[in-house]
C-alpha positions in Angstrom: 26.5 -60.3 0.2 23.2 -61.4 1.7 21.6 -64.7 0.5 18.9 -62.6 -1.2 21.6 -60.6 -3.1 23.4 -63.7 -4.1 20.1 -65.2 -5.5 19.4 -62.0 -7.5 22.9 -62.2 -9.1 22.5 -65.9 -9.8 19.1 -65.2 -11.4 20.5 -62.5 -13.7 23.5 -64.7 -14.6 21.2 -67.5 -15.6 18.9 -65.2 -17.6 21.8 -63.5 -19.4 24.0 -66.6 -19.7 27.0 -64.8 -18.3 29.1 -64.9 -15.1 29.0 -61.8 -13.0 31.7 -60.8 -10.5 30.6 -58.9 -7.4 32.9 -56.9 -5.1 32.7 -53.9 -2.8 33.7 -50.7 -4.6 37.3 -50.0 -3.7 39.3 -46.8 -3.7 41.5 -46.4 -6.7 45.1 -45.7 -5.9 46.7 -42.4 -6.8 49.9 -43.3 -8.7 53.1 -41.4 -9.5 53.8 -41.1 -13.2 56.7 -43.6 -13.0 54.5 -46.2 -11.2 51.8 -45.8 -13.8 54.3 -46.3 -16.6 55.5 -49.5 -14.9 52.0 -50.8 -14.7 51.3 -49.9 -18.3 54.5 -51.8 -19.3 53.4 -54.9 -17.5 49.9 -54.6 -19.0 51.5 -54.5 -22.5 53.8 -57.4 -21.7 51.0 -59.6 -20.2 48.2 -58.5 -22.6 46.0 -57.7 -19.6 44.3 -54.7 -18.0 45.4 -54.0 -14.5 43.7 -51.8 -11.9 45.5 -50.3 -8.9 43.5 -50.1 -5.6 44.4 -48.7 -2.2 45.1 -51.5 0.4 
């Protein structure tokens, strides 16, 4: 991010009293059904939401 972009994010964070996370939009992974079920099982076990991106 450019310094100007960083400042815009910081300004909005301060105004809204939140923390924002900025990242480049990735490509979601295409998963096989079995892999999706494995991820869903881990989500349930950990109590988290997981997202699969291409690397």
